[in-house]
N, C-alpha and C positions, 0 to 999 in steps of 0.2 A: 430234648432241651437244647442241644448243641446246634441243631439245624435251625431252631427258631431265633437264635441270637443274631444280632446284627454283625456283619463282617467288619473287622478292624482295618480295612484297607480302602483306598480311594479308587473310584472308578475313572477310567481313561476319558469316558465321555462327559463327565462332570454333570451329570444329570441331577445328582443329589443336591448340588449347590443351587441349581436353577429352580428347584422346588421350594417354595416359600414355607411350606407346611413343616419341613423339618430343618430349617436353616437357623442356626444359633450363633453365627459368626458376627463379625463387626459390621455395624450399620453406617451407611453414609446418608445423612439427611433423612434418617428414619426408615430406610429401605435397604433391601439387598443390593450390594454394589453391582452384581452382575446384571441386574435389571436396568441399569443405566443405558445398556445397549438395547436396541429394538429386538423384538423376538425373531424376526427373520434373519437378522445379522448374527444373533446368538446361535441359532441352529446351523447356519452355514459355517461358523467358526468351529463349533464342537464337531461337525462332521468333516472337516477338512483334514487332509493328510498332514499338513504342517502342525496342526494342533495336537494330533494323536502321537506324532513321533517326536517333535521337537519341544513341545511345551509340557509334556507329562513329567511330573516330579520336579519342576523348577522351583527354586526359592529366590529370595531377594538377591543373593550373591550370584548364583549361577544364570540368572536372567541377564546379568551384565554381559556375559559371554555371548548370548544369543543376540542381544542388541548391538553388540560390536560388530556382528556379522551382517547387519542390515545394509542394503545398498540403496534403499529408496523408502519413502513414506507413501501412505495411500490407505484407501478404505477397501472397496471391492472392485474387481477387474472382471472384464469379459461380459458376455450375455448372461451367463449363469450366476454372476455375482460372487465369484471366487474371492475369499478374503486374503488380504496380503499378510506377510509375516509381521508387519508393523501393527496391524489391527489385532492379530492374534496375541502378540506380547502385551498390548494394551489391555486386552480382556484378561490376560493372566495376572497383570498387576491389580486389576479390580478384585480378582479372587484372593490375592495375597494380602492386599491393604497394608503395604509396608509403612514404617514409621516415617515421619517427616524428615528426619535427619538422613535417612537412606535416600530419599527422593532428592534431597538437596545435593547429596553426593553424586547422584546421576547427572544433575545439571552441571556441576563443576568437575566432572570426572576427567583426570588427566592421565597421560601415559606414564608408565613406570620410569621412563628416562628423565622426565621432569622432576619426579619425586627423588630420584637418585641424585640428580644435580643439586637439588635443594639440601638434601642430606649431606652431600659432600661440601657444600658452602658452610652449612652449620658446623661440620666437623673442623673445617679450617679456621673458622672464627673462634671456636673453643681452643684449638691448638695455639692460636695467636694470643688469646688471653692468658693461657697458662704460661707462655714464654714471655709474658710481660710486654706484648706488643700492644700499645694503646691505639684504639680506633680514632680516626679522624672525625671530628664532629662535623656533621653536615649542616649547611645553612637551613634556616627554617623554610625559606621559599622552595628549596628542592624537596623538602619533606612534604610540604603542602601539594606540590605538583604531583608527587608520587601518590598521594592519597586520592587526589582527584583523577588520577589516570584510570580510564575505563579499560579494565582487563578483558572484557568481552571484545571490545573494538580491536585491541591489540592482538587478540587470539591466544592469550595466555591461559584462558579457561575453556573447559568443554572441548577437549581434543576429539571426543567421539560425538560428532554433530547429530547423528541419528538417535543415539542414546539421550542426548539433550532434548530432541524433539519428542521422544517417547515420554520422558518425564514431564515436559510441559503439557502434553496432551492429557496425561493422567492428573496433573494439578488442576487443569481446567474442568475436568469431570468430577474430581473428588473433593477439592478443598473449598473453603469459604471465599466470598468475594474479595474481602480486604486482603487475605493472604495471596489470592491469585493476582491481584493488581501489583502487590508489593514484590512478588517473586518473578512474574513474568515481564514486567515493564523493563527491567535492566537488560533483558535479552534482545530488546529492540535494536541494540547496537551490534548484533552479531550479523554480519552481512555475508557469511559463507553461503556458497552455492549448494543446493541439495536437489535430488531427483524426486519427482512426485509422480506416482502411477495413477492414471485414470482408467476409465473404461475403454478408452480407445488406444492409449499408448502412454508415453512418458512426456512429461514437461519439466522444464527447469524453473526452479524458484529459489528463494533464500530463506534462511532461518528466521530472519526478522519478519518477513512476509507471512510465514507460517504462524508465528506468534501473534502478529497483528490480527490474522484471521481467527485465531482462538479467542481474542478479546472482543472482536467486533461482530462476527458471524454467528448465525444460529445453528448451522449445520456444516460439518467438515469430516472428511474421512468416513463417509457413509454412517455418520453418527449424529443424532439430534442432540445438540448441547442444551443443557437446561438454562432457563432464563435467568441472567445474572443481572444484579443491580447496576445501573450505570455509575460511571466514575463521579459524575457531578453530584449525584445523590449522596454518595459516600463523603464527598467533600463537604456538602451542606450539613451532614450529620457529624462533622469533625472527626471521622474515622480515618480519612486520608488527607494528606497536605496536597496542595495544587502541584501538579507535575511540572517540573522545569525541564524543558527540552535542552539537550546539549547544543543545539543550533540556535538558541534564542538570541544570542548576541549577534550572530551573523544575519539572521532574519531582520532584526531591528536596524542593522546598518544598511541592509539592502533597501528597507522601506524609506529610510532617510534619504538615500541616493535618489530613489524614485521620486520622492516629493520634491527635492531640489531640482531635479530635471524637469519635473512637471511644471514648476513655477517658472523656470527659465523659458521652457517651451511655450507656455501660455503668453508670457510677455512678448516673446519674439513672434508668436503667431498673430497677436493683436497688432503689432507695428506693421507686420507684413500685410495683414488684411486691410489696414487703413491705407498703405501705400498703393495697394492693388486696387482698392475702390476709387481712390483719387485718380490714379492713372486711367482706370476704366472710364471715370466720368470725363476726363479730359479727352480721351480717344473718342468717346461717344459724341461729345460736343463738336470736336473737329470733324468727326465723320458726318454729323448732321449738317454742319455749315457747308462742307465741301459738296454734300449731296444737293442741298438747296441751291448752291451756286451753279452747279452743273445743270441742275433743272432749269434755272432761270436763264442761263446761257443757251442751253439747248432749245428751250421753248420759244425764244424770240425769233429765230430764223423760220421756225415752222409757221408761227403766226404771220410773218411777213410774206412767206410763200403763199399761204392761203388767201391773204388779202390781194396780193398781186394777181393771183389766178382769178379771183372773183372780179377784179377791175377789168382785166383783159376779156372775160367773158361778157361783161355788161357792154363793153365798148364794141365787141363783135356783134352783139345783138342789136345795139343801137345803129350801126352801120347797115345791118340787113334791113332793119325797118325803114331806114331812110331810102335805101335803094328801091324797096317795094313801093313806097309812097310816090317816088319820082316816076316810076313806071305807070302807076295808075293815073297820075296827072297827065301824062302824055296821052 
């Protein structure tokens, strides 16, 4: 009986999870989360050295330590299609299927120093209140400006950029379209540089470019992304509000400047074209008059020369005929 019972430990190759016949875990869109990766990619991940050594026994907390050690993002590398650590950790996230609150902490994960500074500031404020020190009231305009301040653009959120990219990649694979747009679009203001591993080597990209690829492309990091509804469709269904770009005011100002310049340029070009056509007409008329005048002046002496030559020839011929007649008469 003891030999026939199922062992109560996990296998390092994770083959039991890849088998749908015995899977009883959390489903994503009605299927096994591990099957979101293609079969060839799954086999390469489970057979890789990094997966067997670094990804075995990880949980949602210890995975942060592995993600903090990442130096680049990417899918598979080389001729044999070796999976990158980034892809292995993403596959591990699909096995764990952590809660949404944990994934949001991955996106906004900050260093311990920032948390310590905030704790110190809170402690100072509490001490001031206890000592009877009243805080100065800030004007409403400053409070509004702080609320509108983009923490991603300032760099106050997401100190571990590769952990943020890993969480964004998992969100694109596992969450619903509405949640994907609402969560990933604020990351488009994160302009930090990251390294990306390709089959041939390394390339330089940015966090916002990677997030934009997740929202627009169908395949990234050797993974076929599931077909997601377009944002315009969700706006028509009143599930999402129209997205307001932070550069909308600047773009409108640039359009107005171009229109004003275009109107000025069109009026100036019309006046220039009229003056040019008028000057060209005057030049052509003067040129034609001068040409006709030179032709008339140059043609008259030629005609007179030809007439004089014909007269001299006739006179010479007449003299010869007279001399011949006089000889015959003698």
